[in-house]
N, C-alpha and C positions, 0 to 999 in steps of 0.2 A: 457205318455210321454209328456214333456213340449214343448211348442212353443217358438220361439225366435222373439222378436220385435227388430228391428234395427232402431234407430232414428239418422238422419243426422241433427246436429244442436242442440247446448246446451244452447239456450236461451228461450224466452217465449214460443213460440208454442211447440218446441220440448220437453222441459222438463216439461211443463204443460201436454202434452200428456203422457209423460213416468210416471209422478207422478199419474195422473188419472187412467192410466191402472194398476199401481201397487196397488192402492187402491182397485181396483176390482179383481184383481188376484195376488195370492201369488208367490213367486219365484218358487214353485214347479209346477206351472201351466204355468207361463210366465217368460222366461229369457229375460231381457231388457239390451240391449247393445247401448250406445249412443256415437256418435263421436262429438267433438267439437274442431275446429282448434285453438281457443284461449286459454287463461289461465283461463277464468272465465266462470261461468254459471248462468242462471237465474238472470239476472241483468237488471236495468232500464237504457237503452240507453237514454231514454227521460230525464234523470236526468243529463247527462253529462254536458250540459251548466251550470247548477246550481252548480255543483261540481267545474268546471273550475272557475266560478265566485265567489266562496266563500260562497254561500248560504248553500251548503252542506259541511260539514267539511271534510269528507273522502271519499275515494273511496268505502270503505267496506259498507258504508251506503246505497249505490246503489244496493248491492248484497242481493237478497231475499233468495237464497239457494246456498250454496257453493258446489263445486264438492264432497267435503268430506261428506256433508250432504246427497247428493243424494245417494252416495255410501253405506252409512249406512242404506239406505232404499232399498237395494238389487237392485240398478240400477248401472250398470257397465258403468260409465261415463269416457271416454278417452279423456282427454284434450290434446291440442297440437297434434292432430291427425285429418288429412284432408281426407275425402272421395274424391277420384279421379276418380271413375268410378262405375256405377250402371250397373249391369248385370241382366236385368229384367227377361230374359228367364232362366237363371241359378239361379235366387233368391239368389244373392249375391252382396256384395259391396267390393271394393278395397280401403283399407285406408292406408295412409302413416303417419309414426311417423315423425313429423317435426323436432324433436331434433336428431334422429338417422338415418332418411332416410329409416328405414325398412318398407316394404309394406306387407300387409297380406290381404287375402280375408276373409270375414265373411259371412256365410250363413244367410238368413232370411226367416221366415215364413211370417211375416208382416213387412212393411217398412213404416216409417214416413219420408217424405222429408220436412225439415223446415230450409232451407238454407238461408232464410232471403233475404236481399237486399244488393246491393253494391253502394257506392256513385259515382255519376258521376264525372268523373276525365278526362277531355279532354286531348288529347296528345299535350300539349302546351310546347313549349321550357321553360325549367326551372321548370316544374311542380312537379318534384321530388327533387328539391333543399332542402337542410336543411332549416327549418324555414317555409315549407309549409305543412299544416296539414289538414287532414280530421278529422272527429269526430263521427265515426260510433260505435266504440267499447271502452271498458274500457282501452284497451291497447292505442288506439288512444288518449283518454282523458289524460292518463298519460304522453304520448309522447309530447302533447301540453303543459302541465304543466311544464314538464321538459325544454322545449324550451323556455317558458316564464321566466323560473328562469335563463336560461343561457344568455339570450339577455339583453343588457343594454339599448337598445332603447325602445321607448314607443309608437311607431307608428304601428298600426294594420290595415290590409285591409281585410274585409270580402267578399268573391266573391259568390254572390247569397243572395237573400232577401226573401226566404221562411221561414218556421218555424225555421229551424236550423240557417239560416243566422241571423235573427233578434234576436234570443236567444243568439247566440254567440256574436253578437255585444253588447248586454247588458252585457254579462259576462266579456268581454274585457274592456268595459267602467267602470264596477265595480272595475276592477283591475288597474285603473288609466291609460288606454290606450286611445290615440287619435284614433278614429275609423272612418274608411271610409268603406262604404258598396257599392260595385259596382254590379249592377244587370241589365240584358238584357231587362226587361220589362218596361212597361210605368209607373208603380208604384210598390213599394215593396208589398209583399204578394199577389202574383198572385192567391192564393186560394180564394181571395176576388175579387169583381168587381172593376175596376179602381176608381170609384168614392169613394168606401170605402178605397181602398189602398191609396188614397190621403190623407185621415185623418192620416193613419199610418206615411207616409212620413212627413207630417207636425209636428206630434208629435215627430218623430226621430230627426228631425232638431232642435226642441225645446230642446231636451235632450243633444244636443251637438255632435249628430252622423251625420257625413257628408254622404248623400245618394245621389248616382249618377246613374240616370236612363239611359236606352239605351246605357249601357256600355258593349261593347263586349271585354272581355279580350283577347289579342293576345299573350302575352309574360310575363313569369316571369323573371324579371331581377335579376342577381346575382352580388355580389361584387367579389373582388379579392380572398376572403376566400371561394367562392362557396356558401356562404349563400345568401338567399333572401335579396334584397335591395329595389325592387320596383315592382309594378304591372303595365304593360303597356296595354292600349287600343289604338284603332285607334286614339283617339283624345288627350290623355294625359298620364303621367305617374304619379303614386301615390306611394310615398315613403312608405316602409313597412319593419319593423323589424321583423314581423310575418305575415303569410298569413293563413286564415282559409277558407277552401273550404266548401260552403254550397249550392251547386247547385241542390240538391235533389238526389234522389235514383232511381235505376231500380232493378226489381227482379233478384235476383241472381239464375238464372236457367240454367246455362251452363250445369251443370250435368244432369239435367232432359231433356235438349234438345239433348245432346249426347246419352241419353238412350232412346230417341223416345217417351217420355211422352208428352201428349198434352198441347200446350200453346196457350194463347189467344193473342188478337191484342196488348196488352200492354206488352207481353213478360212473364206474369205470368202463372203459372200452373193452369189448368181448373179442378175443382172439382165438385162433386155433393152436395146436401144438407148435407150429412154425412161427408163432406170433404174428400171423397175418390177420388182419381184421376180418371177422367173419362176413362172408358174402362179397368180398372185394379182393381180387386177385392180386393187384399191385399195390396194395396199401397195408403196411404193417404198423403195430404200435407196441410200445415197451415202457417200462419203468412206472413211475407213480400214477400214471393215468390209466392203467389197465387193471382189470380183475384177474386173478390167478386161481388155478384149481388147488383146492386144499386136499392133499393126498390122504389125510386121516379122515375127514368127514365126507369126502367125495363131492363137495360143493364149492361153488366160486366164492372167493372172499377177497377182500381188499387188504393188502399188506404192503404198504409203501416203505420199502428199504433199498438202500443203495446196493446191497449185495444182489438183489434180484434184478435191479435195473441194469447193472453191468452184464449179468448173464443174459438178459433179454436182448440186449445191444448186440452181444456176440452171436446170439442165434439169428437175429435179424440180419445183421451184416453177412453171415454165412450164406443165408438164403438169397439175399439180394445179390451177393457175389457169384451166385451160380452153385455154391455147394449146398449141403443139406444139414440142418440141425433142428433140435426140437428143445422146448422147455416144458417138461412134464408137469410141474407144479411145485408146491411148497409144503412144508409142514409147520410153518409159523415160528421160526427160531428167532429170538432176539435177546440181545444181552446189554446191560447198561450198568451205570453205577451212580452212587450219590457219595462223594467223598470215599470212604474206605469200604462202603457197603455195596456189594455185587448183586445184581438182580438178573435173572435169566428165565426165560420160559420157551417151551416149544410144544407143539400139538395143541390139544384142546383144554380149556379150562372146564370147570364143572358146568357153567352155564352154557357153553358151546356143546357139551356133550348132550345136555338135556335138549337143546334147541334142535338137534338133528335126530332125536329119538333114540340115543344110545343109552343102554343101561350100563352102569359102571360101578366099580368100587374106587375109593380114594383113600390113600395112606399117606401119613406125614411121618418122617423120621428126623431125629437130631443127631448129627455126627460132627466130625472135625475134618479140616482140610488135610491134616497130616496125621501120622501116628500120634496118639494122645500124649505120649512122652517126650515127643520131638519138640525142641523149641519153636514157637511161633504158631503152634497149632491153634486154628481158629474155628469157632463155631459155625455150623452150617445147617440149614433146614432144607430138606428135600421133600416135595409133595409129588406123589405119582398117581395117575388115573389109568386104570385098566378096564378093558371091556368085561363085564360080569360073566358072560357066558363063555367067551373064548380065551380070555387072558390077554387079548392083544393090547399092547401099549397104546394109550390114547393121549398122554400128555405128561410133561414134567415141568415143575417150577422149583427154582432154587433161590435162596436168599441167604447170603453169608458174606464172610470177609475173603481175604486174599485166597485165590485158588478155588472160589466157588463157581463163578460165572461161566467159565468156559467148559465146566463139566457137563453143561448142557448139551455139548456136542455129542457126547456119548448117546444120549437120548434121541437127538436129532437123526443120527444114523440108525438107530434101532427103529424109530418110527418110519423112516424112509424104507427100510427092509421089511417093515410089517412084522416085526418080531413080537412074540409074546413075552410077558414080564418073566415067565419061567425060563425061556430061552436066554433072556439077559442075565440071569444069575450065573450062567456059564461063560460069560464074556471074559476072555483073557487079557484083562487090563493091566497096564504097567504098575508095579508097586515097588515102593522103597519108602521107608519111614519119612524122609523129607517131602514126600510128594502125596502120600495117601496112607490111610489106615490099610491093614491087610484086606479088609473088605471096603472098597470104595463106597462113599455115600450113596451114590446112584444105584449100586448093587444091593446095598442094604434095603433101600426103598423097594427094589424089585423083589427081593425076598419077602418083604412084608406084604407087597402087592399079590404075590403069588399065594401067599397063605389066605389073604382076603378073598381071592378068587375061588379057592378050594372051599372055604367056608360057605361062600355064597352059593356054591353048587350043591 
């Protein structure tokens, strides 16, 4: 008799889990039913800003595998169907068809919770007015594009200056909009230390993007037609024909909470190394709804990224399918860009290190992406943190032009391996004038950090 796997969520983690489980077990052994409340499956939400900005020509290019393709592989994917309750004891879920309103219970032997994240959307006056948009799903992206086509004005306000905020600022700038970014922090990109965020701020200003720090949005103002006309803070009003919300996300775990599944301090589900929900033998969770182990600090943290979600799904699907796999944790690597400025970070920021009681040294170096004499060499700033007593690498942040962002991968590997900054100075990295100075910028930072650790001792 076959078992039934129920998957809640039809994007990266959920459908990766379903697909991997199907590779390992055929339909006669494992029935797979997946629920997705949207129209699409297995798509790149990370690509939405580039679709909106015109770098990606069509929505379909962001879809890795359509619902029809999943169904052709014997995965019963039910789109426009939202799971509204999990009965852990009864081993069943209640789902509602969003088009008909019909509700049905579906039994499960094994369950995967991959409910993702939801955008922060504060209860402000006017927040639901036409012309105000989040960009979490493909449906959101299409709604934004429709709104841009419908408005005659060319003024855009982006609320928030994290990854989505700066990427959407670029997208709107590329579409010819006058862009203002409002954010609450001291500098944009709070995932970087303020001194590195200052570089981002300066570059955004140079691109023609108005960036307003310490701006607390109080109201979305509307016109006589009910559509957004401005965004108000305590200090000023900023005219807007369209508003994009980019204030970050939180784990979508309301279902899990109601079902009594264990949540961490950040609101995400807690799992073991096999991505099994703690205390529940036949329930797994992955993607943006879970907390993960930070391999640098040794504490759980919330890092919603598609790279992790796909890995979680592979691990879950392997375990559900009778194989064995684990997900040990993350070092917090991320990379983005705003126009030609590349931003990257991995490991701990200064405030992260302080929060977990680590004593550290911090160094910053200026270098170039190529040999200084080679055409196209671009400036790059690298900041590096190392543990004061041991010299263990704790974190790296990079801001620069072409060739800067992906250099963070050197540091990500070093962090995962637990290397010291002194050991990093001996890394045998590739060199040729078109690609790097003789001493790569990351290694220059490692040399400076090594000296700082020795001086501190």
